[in-house]
Structures are given as C-alpha cells and as structure tokens.
N, C-alpha and C positions, 0 to 999 in steps of 0.2 A: 278158078275155084274160089268160092266165097264161103267162109265159115263164120257162124255166129253161135254163141252160147249164152243162154239165159238161165238164171237161177231163180227159183220160186221158193216161197216159204214152206211148201209141202208138196207131196206127189199129186194131190187133187188139184192144186193151183197149176202145176205143171201140165196136167192133162187138159185143164181148161185153156191154158195159154196155147197149147198145141192146136186145139180145136179153133180158137180165135185166129191164130196165125194162118191156118189152112184156109179159113173162110176169107180173111182179109186179103190174102195174096194168092188166091186160087188161080189167077191168070198168069202168074209168074212160072215160066217153064223150068223143067229140070230142077226142081226144088224138093228136097227130102227133109223131114223132121223126125228125129230120133229122140226118144225119152230115156232117161236113166235116173230113176228115183226122182229128185226134185229139180233135175237139170234137163235142159232141152238144147240139142244141137241141131242147127239148121245148116244144111249143105246145099249150095247152089252150083250146079255144073255149068259149063259153057252152053250157049244156045244149041250148039251141035255137040252131042256127047262124043267122046272118043274113047278108045281102049284106055288111054292113060288117065282120063278123067274118071272113068268107071273104077279103075284100080285105086286112084286117090280117094274116091268116095268110099269104097269098101274098107280101105285102110283107116280112114278117119272114123268110121262106124266101129271098127274093131277096137281102136285105141279108146274111144269114148266109152264103150261098153266095159272096158277093163279098169277104168278109173275107179 
C-alpha cells in the first residue's frame, strides 16, 4: 500500500489537482483518489488486490474522512 496526501490552497484547487492526477496517472492500476475539503489522499493498492489491501484501503478512507 502506498499513501500520499496533498494539500491545496482551497477546495477548487484540490478538485483541479485530482483531475490532473487522474489524467496524468491514468495507466497506474489500483489507484484511488479521495478529496476532503482542500486535501487529497491518493491510495495505491498492490498490483493484485487482496482482502487485506481492500480493508486497509477502506480504513484509510474512513480515517481521512474523519480528519
């Protein structure tokens, strides 16, 4: 699992950053991007998802949403 968080000056910039990231890395498999206000969390699971990686992904999204 790989996690990265980016902070933007405002929510519109975060939305634009998400759009740019999705376009720039569209060939990267098992990648998810979640926004919360002006923050962006990118999660990359292993090449082959597992129940454990799916659980870790869901947990990371829940924690991020609660911040």
